C-alpha positions as CSV (number, residue, x, y, z in Angstrom):
1,M,-3.6,9.4,-10.7
2,N,-4.1,6.1,-9.2
3,D,-6.8,5.9,-6.7
4,F,-7.4,2.7,-4.8
5,A,-9.7,1.4,-2.2
6,V,-9.8,-1.0,0.6
7,G,-10.3,-4.4,-0.9
8,D,-8.4,-3.8,-4.2
9,H,-6.1,-6.5,-5.1
10,V,-3.0,-4.9,-6.4
11,R,0.9,-5.7,-7.5
12,W,3.9,-3.7,-6.3
13,N,7.7,-4.6,-7.0
14,S,9.8,-5.1,-4.0
15,E,13.3,-6.2,-3.6
16,A,12.5,-9.7,-3.6
17,G,10.4,-9.1,-7.1
18,H,7.0,-8.5,-7.7
19,V,4.4,-9.0,-4.7
20,E,0.6,-9.2,-4.8
21,G,-1.8,-8.5,-2.0
22,V,-4.8,-6.8,-0.7
23,I,-5.4,-3.1,0.4
24,T,-6.6,-3.4,4.1
25,E,-6.4,0.4,4.7
26,K,-6.0,3.8,3.2
27,H,-4.1,6.5,5.1
28,T,-4.9,10.2,4.2
29,S,-3.1,11.9,7.2
30,D,0.2,11.1,8.8
31,V,0.6,7.7,10.1
32,E,3.1,5.6,12.4
33,F,4.1,2.3,10.5
34,K,6.7,0.1,11.5
35,G,8.4,2.5,13.9
36,R,8.4,5.2,11.0
37,T,6.4,8.1,10.7
38,R,4.8,7.8,6.9
39,R,3.6,11.1,5.4
40,C,0.1,10.9,3.8
41,S,-2.5,13.2,2.7
42,K,-5.5,13.3,0.8
43,D,-3.7,14.3,-2.5
44,E,-1.2,11.5,-1.9
45,P,-2.4,8.8,0.3
46,Q,-0.6,5.7,1.1
47,Y,-2.2,2.0,1.2
48,E,-1.5,-0.7,3.6
49,I,-1.6,-3.8,1.8
50,K,-1.6,-7.6,3.0
51,S,0.8,-9.9,0.9
52,D,-1.2,-12.8,-0.7
53,K,1.7,-15.1,-0.3
54,T,3.4,-14.3,3.1
55,G,0.6,-12.0,5.2
56,H,3.5,-9.3,5.5
57,L,2.1,-5.9,5.9
58,A,3.6,-3.3,3.3
59,M,2.7,0.4,2.9
60,H,3.1,2.2,-0.5
61,K,1.9,5.2,-2.4
62,G,-0.5,4.8,-5.3
63,S,2.1,5.4,-7.9
64,A,3.8,2.0,-6.8
65,L,0.9,-0.2,-7.2
66,K,-1.0,-1.5,-10.1
67,K,-4.5,-3.0,-9.9
68,T,-4.5,-7.0,-10.9
């Protein structure tokens, strides 16, 4: 299981290639993100991440992330 914390620097694969950024929030209950409900729980949290390069915000499950 991947457990990440706010402030961790991570990498993930996007349609544009690999992206790196910093986790800004950890969500453990359902949350509205960019107009869609994201299902989150304590067992399967999702992480809000700010891209280093563009400042773009993304949200991913821990399984999609790798610490850098």
